C-alpha positions as a printed NumPy array, in Angstrom:
array([[ -17.237, -215.651,  -61.421],
       [ -20.967, -215.962,  -60.909],
       [ -23.753, -214.085,  -62.601],
       [ -24.312, -211.66 ,  -59.72 ],
       [ -20.608, -210.926,  -59.453],
       [ -20.454, -210.218,  -63.185],
       [ -23.428, -207.86 ,  -62.937],
       [ -21.873, -206.086,  -59.937],
       [ -18.567, -205.8  ,  -61.774],
       [ -20.207, -204.341,  -64.885],
       [ -22.285, -201.906,  -62.822],
       [ -19.351, -200.627,  -60.793],
       [ -17.138, -200.519,  -63.901],
       [ -19.633, -198.108,  -65.452],
       [ -19.765, -196.094,  -62.223],
       [ -15.975, -195.939,  -62.049],
       [ -15.51 , -194.881,  -65.666],
       [ -18.371, -192.373,  -65.476],
       [ -17.137, -190.759,  -62.285],
       [ -13.534, -190.692,  -63.547],
       [ -14.767, -188.897,  -66.658],
       [ -16.696, -186.54 ,  -64.384],
       [ -13.498, -185.692,  -62.504],
       [ -11.908, -184.495,  -65.727],
       [ -14.886, -182.958,  -67.525],
       [ -16.688, -181.045,  -64.757],
       [ -15.671, -177.393,  -64.481],
       [ -16.549, -176.958,  -60.792],
       [ -13.713, -178.104,  -58.532],
       [ -16.036, -179.13 ,  -55.717],
       [ -18.077, -181.418,  -57.984],
       [ -14.86 , -182.816,  -59.401],
       [ -13.737, -183.73 ,  -55.87 ],
       [ -17.069, -185.453,  -55.236],
       [ -16.697, -187.443,  -58.448],
       [ -13.208, -188.419,  -57.277],
       [ -14.726, -189.751,  -54.049],
       [ -17.252, -191.833,  -55.964],
       [ -14.502, -193.183,  -58.178],
       [ -12.319, -194.145,  -55.206],
       [ -15.186, -195.873,  -53.399],
       [ -16.112, -197.84 ,  -56.513],
       [ -12.497, -198.995,  -56.847],
       [ -12.797, -200.293,  -53.276],
       [ -15.783, -202.359,  -54.425],
       [ -13.519, -204.046,  -56.978],
       [ -11.219, -205.074,  -54.143],
       [ -14.175, -206.533,  -52.256],
       [ -15.2  , -208.483,  -55.355],
       [ -11.674, -209.946,  -55.438],
       [ -11.89 , -211.005,  -51.756],
       [  -9.346, -208.383,  -50.677],
       [ -11.298, -206.84 ,  -47.816],
       [  -8.241, -205.404,  -46.067],
       [  -7.093, -203.575,  -49.196],
       [ -10.645, -202.278,  -49.711],
       [ -10.716, -201.006,  -46.138],
       [  -7.377, -199.266,  -46.578],
       [  -8.623, -197.778,  -49.865],
       [ -11.586, -196.257,  -48.037],
       [  -9.615, -195.105,  -44.995],
       [  -6.543, -193.713,  -46.726],
       [  -7.803, -192.396,  -50.027],
       [ -11.393, -191.457,  -49.346],
       [ -10.833, -190.553,  -45.725],
       [  -7.516, -188.799,  -46.158],
       [  -6.908, -187.573,  -49.667],
       [ -10.492, -186.571,  -50.392],
       [ -10.801, -184.67 ,  -47.11 ],
       [  -7.538, -182.884,  -47.914],
       [  -8.833, -181.968,  -51.378],
       [ -12.12 , -180.798,  -49.854],
       [ -10.307, -178.524,  -47.389],
       [  -8.134, -177.138,  -50.187],
       [ -11.212, -176.404,  -52.292],
       [ -13.021, -174.722,  -49.418],
       [ -10.012, -172.623,  -48.443],
       [  -9.192, -171.45 ,  -51.966],
       [ -12.672, -170.703,  -53.289],
       [ -13.446, -167.096,  -54.044],
       [ -16.463, -165.698,  -52.233],
       [ -18.867, -164.242,  -54.81 ],
       [ -20.462, -161.841,  -52.308],
       [ -17.101, -160.145,  -51.694],
       [ -16.521, -159.81 ,  -55.425],
       [ -19.939, -158.192,  -55.925],
       [ -19.312, -155.643,  -53.151],
       [ -15.905, -154.758,  -54.619],
       [ -17.423, -153.988,  -58.026]])
């Protein structure tokens, strides 16, 4: 592994661990879903670093394109509208 590959690995390892911690620690569900997207994309970078371009492409298409969109729709459909709550009070 070359110097640039080691630097890229260390950088994306920090991004992956930081965004995975953000998924768990952030209270807002929408921000947690965004951190999940960052984490999944950075895992795809690890596949690219290991010369597994097909697996990286499937990671992006299936997980980021499918699962994250599904989570985003679920968050948008289940959020409580604050303006309705204020009118009801």
